[in-house]
C-alpha positions in Angstrom: 17.7 58.9 86.7 18.2 56.6 89.4 15.7 53.5 89.9 13.2 53.8 92.6 13.6 50.8 95.1 11.1 48.5 96.1 11.1 47.5 99.6 14.2 46.0 101.1 14.5 43.6 98.1 14.5 44.1 94.3 11.6 42.3 92.3 12.3 39.0 90.0 12.2 41.8 86.7 13.1 45.0 86.4 11.7 47.6 83.7 14.5 47.2 81.6 13.5 43.6 81.2 10.1 44.8 80.6 10.8 47.1 77.9 13.2 44.6 76.1 10.6 41.6 75.8 8.8 40.7 73.3 5.6 41.8 75.2 3.9 44.3 72.2 3.1 46.8 74.9 4.1 50.5 74.5 5.4 50.7 77.9 6.4 54.4 77.3 2.6 55.5 77.8 2.5 53.7 81.2 1.6 55.8 83.6 -0.8 57.6 80.8 -1.1 61.1 80.5 0.7 64.6 79.2 3.4 65.7 81.2 4.5 62.9 82.8 8.2 62.9 83.8 11.0 59.6 82.7 11.5 59.2 86.4 7.4 59.1 87.0 7.3 56.4 84.3 10.1 54.5 85.4 8.6 54.5 88.8 5.4 53.4 87.7 6.9 50.8 85.8 9.0 49.7 88.9 6.0 49.2 90.7 4.4 47.4 87.9 7.4 45.1 88.4 7.0 44.9 92.1 3.0 44.0 91.9 3.5 40.7 89.7 6.4 39.6 91.5 4.2 39.4 94.7 1.3 38.0 92.5 3.8 35.5 91.3 4.7 34.7 95.0 1.3 34.3 96.0 -0.1 32.1 93.3 3.0 29.4 94.0 2.1 30.0 97.6 5.6 30.5 99.0 8.3 33.1 98.0 10.7 32.4 94.8 13.6 34.2 95.9 15.9 32.6 98.7 14.5 32.8 102.4 15.8 31.5 105.5 12.4 30.2 107.4 12.1 28.3 110.6 10.0 25.4 110.9 8.5 23.2 113.8 6.9 19.8 113.4 6.1 17.0 115.7 6.4 13.3 114.9 6.7 10.5 114.3 3.3 9.8 113.4 2.6 13.1 111.3 2.8 13.1 107.4 5.8 15.2 107.5 7.8 13.1 110.0 8.8 9.7 108.9 11.0 7.4 110.5 12.2 5.3 108.0 11.9 1.3 109.2 15.3 0.2 107.8 17.8 2.6 108.2 16.6 4.7 111.0 16.7 7.7 109.5 14.3 10.3 110.1 12.1 12.1 106.6 10.8 15.6 107.4 8.8 17.1 104.9 9.2 20.9 104.9 7.0 23.6 103.5 9.1 25.2 100.9 11.4 24.2 98.3 14.0 23.5 96.9 15.9 23.4 99.7 19.4 24.7 99.5 21.2 24.2 102.5 20.0 23.1 106.5 21.6 26.0 108.8 20.6 23.5 111.9 17.8 20.9 113.4 16.9 20.5 117.0 15.2 18.1 118.9 13.2 17.9 122.0 10.5 15.7 123.6 7.3 16.7 123.3 6.1 16.6 126.7 8.8 19.0 128.0 7.8 22.5 128.6 9.9 24.9 128.4 11.6 22.8 125.5 15.1 21.6 126.3 16.1 21.3 122.4 19.3 19.1 121.6 21.2 20.8 118.5 22.2 17.8 116.1 25.8 18.3 115.0 26.6 19.3 111.8 26.9 16.6 109.2 24.0 14.7 110.9 21.3 16.1 108.5 21.2 17.3 104.7 18.7 18.0 102.1 17.1 14.9 100.7 17.3 15.9 97.1 19.8 19.0 96.8 19.1 21.8 94.0 21.2 21.4 90.9 21.9 23.9 88.6 22.5 26.6 91.2 25.5 25.8 92.6 28.8 24.2 91.0 27.2 24.6 87.6 28.7 26.7 84.7 25.2 28.0 83.7 22.2 29.2 85.8 19.7 26.6 85.8 16.5 27.1 83.6 14.0 25.2 85.4 13.1 24.4 89.0 14.3 21.4 90.4 15.3 20.3 94.0 13.3 18.9 96.6 11.4 19.9 99.9 12.7 17.1 102.3 15.6 16.7 105.0 17.3 13.4 106.5 18.4 13.7 109.8 20.6 10.6 111.1 19.1 8.1 113.3 18.6 8.3 117.1 17.5 11.8 117.3 13.6 10.8 116.2 11.9 7.5 117.2 9.1 5.5 118.3 10.5 5.2 122.0 8.2 8.0 123.4 5.0 6.9 121.1 3.2 9.0 118.2 4.1 12.6 118.0 6.8 12.4 121.3 9.2 14.4 119.8 9.2 18.0 118.6 11.9 19.3 115.9 12.9 22.4 114.9 14.3 23.3 111.5 15.9 26.5 110.4 16.6 26.2 106.5 17.6 28.1 103.5 15.0 27.9 100.3 14.4 29.2 97.2 16.5 30.6 94.7 19.2 33.5 95.5 18.3 36.4 93.7 19.3 40.0 94.5 19.5 43.7 92.9 22.9 45.7 92.7 22.8 48.8 95.1 25.9 50.2 93.8 27.5 50.5 90.4 30.3 48.6 89.2 33.4 48.8 86.7 34.3 46.4 84.1 36.8 43.6 85.5 35.0 44.3 89.4 35.2 40.9 91.4 32.6 42.0 93.9 28.9 43.3 94.0 27.0 45.3 96.3 23.7 43.8 96.5 20.2 44.1 98.5 20.0 40.3 99.4 23.0 37.7 100.1 20.3 35.2 101.2 21.4 31.4 99.9 24.4 32.8 97.4 27.3 30.2 99.0 26.8 27.3 101.1 28.8 25.6 103.8 31.4 23.4 102.4 30.7 20.9 105.0 27.4 20.2 104.6 27.2 19.8 100.7 30.5 20.3 98.9 28.9 22.8 96.5 30.5 26.1 95.9 28.8 29.2 95.4 25.6 30.0 92.9 26.2 30.5 89.4 24.1 33.5 88.2 23.2 35.8 85.7 23.9 39.5 85.7 20.6 40.6 83.7 21.8 44.3 82.1 20.3 44.6 78.5 23.1 44.2 76.1 25.5 43.7 79.0 24.2 40.6 80.1 26.4 38.3 81.5 27.0 35.0 83.6 29.2 35.0 87.0 30.1 32.7 89.6 29.6 33.7 93.4 32.3 32.2 95.6 31.6 34.2 99.2 28.8 36.6 100.7 29.9 39.0 103.3 26.8 38.1 105.5 24.5 35.1 105.5 21.1 37.4 104.5 20.5 41.1 103.8 22.7 43.3 102.2 26.4 42.7 101.9 28.8 41.9 99.0 29.0 39.2 97.1 32.9 37.8 95.7 32.8 36.8 92.1 35.4 34.0 90.8 36.3 36.4 88.0 35.9 39.8 87.4 32.9 41.2 85.5 33.0 41.6 81.4 30.9 44.8 81.9 30.4 47.7 83.6 26.6 47.9 85.4 24.8 50.9 86.6 22.9 50.4 89.6 20.6 53.6 88.9 18.7 51.8 86.1 17.6 48.8 87.6 20.2 45.6 87.9 19.5 42.5 89.0 21.6 39.3 89.7 19.6 36.2 89.9 19.8 32.4 89.6 15.6 32.3 89.2 14.7 29.8 86.2 13.7 32.1 83.1 10.4 30.5 83.1 9.5 32.1 86.4 11.0 35.4 85.2 8.9 35.3 81.9 5.6 34.6 84.0 6.4 37.5 86.2 6.9 39.6 83.0 3.6 38.0 81.5 1.6 39.1 84.9 3.4 42.4 85.0 1.8 43.1 80.9 -1.4 42.0 82.1 -1.6 44.5 84.9 -0.3 47.0 82.3 -3.0 46.2 80.0 -5.5 46.2 82.8 -4.6 49.9 83.7 -7.8 51.8 82.1 -6.2 52.6 78.6 -8.7 50.7 76.5 -6.4 51.9 73.3 -3.7 49.7 74.5 -3.3 46.6 72.3 -0.8 43.5 72.4 0.0 41.0 69.7 -1.1 37.4 70.1 1.4 34.7 69.3 -0.5 34.4 65.9 0.1 38.2 65.2 -3.8 39.4 65.5 -4.2 42.1 67.8 -6.6 41.9 70.8 -8.0 44.4 72.9 -6.2 45.4 76.3 -9.3 43.6 78.6 -9.6 40.5 76.6 -5.6 40.1 76.6 -4.9 40.8 80.3 -7.0 37.3 81.2 -5.4 35.7 78.6 -1.8 36.7 79.9 -2.8 35.8 83.5 -3.6 32.5 82.4 -0.4 32.0 80.6 1.4 33.2 83.3 -0.4 31.2 85.9 -0.1 27.9 83.7 3.9 28.4 84.0 3.7 28.9 87.6 2.0 26.2 88.3 4.8 23.5 88.1 6.3 25.4 91.0 3.0 25.6 93.4 3.4 24.6 96.7 1.2 21.8 97.3 1.6 20.8 100.5 
C-alpha cells in the first residue's frame, strides 16, 4: 500500500506516527463507515496530517520546515535596521527564524531607480545567533533555538544618506530541515532520496558547521543520521549521510527525516487528534491524562488548546 502524496513536501507527522502516539484515538475508524478500504483509510489519515501541519504553520505565523526567503528592508532608522554606534555593524531583524544560513546580502541607495545593488562579498555577513542542535550535533535538537537577525559588516549601511537612505535585500534560509523519503532504501544506505533538500547543509565558509543531524521516523526502525551533503540547495534531491543507515526504510508507508523539535511534532499530533475527534463521530472518546474519558466535542477543544500552548513559544511576534 503506497502512502499518498501531500503536495510537494511531506507533513510534519505521518499516519504511522499518529497511530503509534499515545492519543487514545482509534485511527482505524477514520474515515468512518463500512466498506472503507485500507488505502482510503491511509489517504484520509495522510490528509489529516497535512491539515494539522498547515494549522501549526498558521498558528505560529510562519512555515516551520526550512525554507529559503528573500526580504527587503529600508534603513537605517527602521526598527528592523539598526546601525550599531560603536562597531558600525548593521543589525537586521528578519521576519522568520531560526536563521540557519545567509545566501546573499545586497545594498542599494534608496533614492535610485531602478535599483543598483551592490552584492556584499561572502564572509561580510552572518546570522547573529546561529541555531544550535541542528548542525554539528550528535543528536537532533529537542526544542527551538536560534535567532532571526543578521549582522553585516561596517560601511555598507550608514547615516550618510539620512534616514532610510538604503534599501537592503537579504536572501536567507530559516526553519528546521525536514523532508520525506521518495524512495525506499536498504540497511547500510549512505544516501537518501527526499522531497526537499532545503537547509540540510550549510556552506562551510559562512559558519564552519557540518550537515544537519536528524531523525528518521520509522516506527521501530527509527534512527538518527547525520547529513554531510545534498545534491541541490532546495527541492527534491539526494542527501548524503556520514555513515550507512542501521535499518531499511520503506518509503511507501510514509517515512520522514526531520530536525523539527519533538514538541512541535507533538503539537501537530494534538492538532491532528483534535481534527479526528471533530469529524462527526460522537461515539469517539479519548483519554485525559488523568485517565477519565471525555466525549469528542469537549476533548477536541482541549487538544487544540494544549497544542497552541506548545506552539506559542515558537510563534513569530514581529
